N, C-alpha and C positions, 0 to 999 in steps of 0.2 A: 417720544412717548406714544404708545399706541392709543387708539380711541378709548375713551373712558366710558365704561358701561355704567349706567345708573340702574341699580337693582330696584325691584318693586318695593322691597323693604325700606331702602334709603329714601325713595320717593315718598312713601307713606309717612316715614318719620319726619321728613322735611315739611310735608303738607300739614302734619299735626303741629309741628313747631310754629309754622307760619299761620296757623288757624285757618287753613284752607279746608273747608268742610264739604265742598261740592265736588262732584265728579264731572270733569270736562277735559276732553282730549287736548284742546288748545292750551288750557292752563297747564296741564301735565307736561306737554311738550316744551312750553316756555320755561317751566320750572326745571325740567331736565337739562335744558341748555344752560341755565344759571348754575345748576349743580356741577355740570361739567366744567364751566369756567372757574367756579370756586375751587373745585378739586385741583384743576390744573395750576391755578395761582398758588394755592397752599403747597402743593408738591414742589413747584418751582422754587418757592421761598424757603421751604423747610427740609426738603429731601425725604419726607415721609413717603411711604408706598401708597399707591391708590387703594390698596386693600385696607388701609387704616380707617377708611370712612364707612365701611359697612361689613356685615357678616361677622363671623366668629372672631376675626382678628381686628375688629373695630377698636380704635383708640378714642376714648371719650373726649380727650383734649382736641383731637383733630376734628371730630364731629361737631363739637361745640364751636370751634372756629369756623367751620363750614356753615353752620346754621346762622351764625352772626353775619357771615359774608352774604348769605341769602337775604337776610333782612335789609342790609345796606344796598344790595343789588336791586331788590324790588323797589327801593326808594330812589334809585338812580344816584346813589352816593358812595360808590365803591372807593373813590378817592378818600373819603372820610374814614371808611373802614380801614384802609391802609395806614392812616395816621392813628386812629383810635385803638387799633389792635396790634400795633407794632410790637409792643412788649410781649403779647401772647404769641405772635409769629416767631419772635426771637426765642422765647421759652421753648416752644415746640421744636425749633431747629436745634437748640442746645441739648434738649432731651434726646433727640435723634442721634446727635453726635456722641453723646455719652454712651448710649446703647450700642452704637456701632463700635466705639472704642472698646467697650467691655466685651463685646462679641469677638472682636479681633484678638483680644488678649487671651480669651479662653480657647479659641480655635487655633491660634498661631503660636 
């Protein structure tokens, strides 16, 4: 996987979700690292594209899962996220598989 770029829009949405109301480069850089780790984890577990997290092709389910990851990451509890959100991870993976199957049927 190539380097994950964190758009200003996604950073802003994440800061809003986490109630980070101050402007600080150190906080932004730390949050960008957390966002990259969260996206990498979710992509690895579900197969969704990195574009699912921001921009015009954003998937609300993927974003919701990412923001939940960020909450747990900030609390140092990513292991609990993996347990508590397993069904959401599986649902997103299954939805991706269904979409891929439908696309393969229509193009093939």
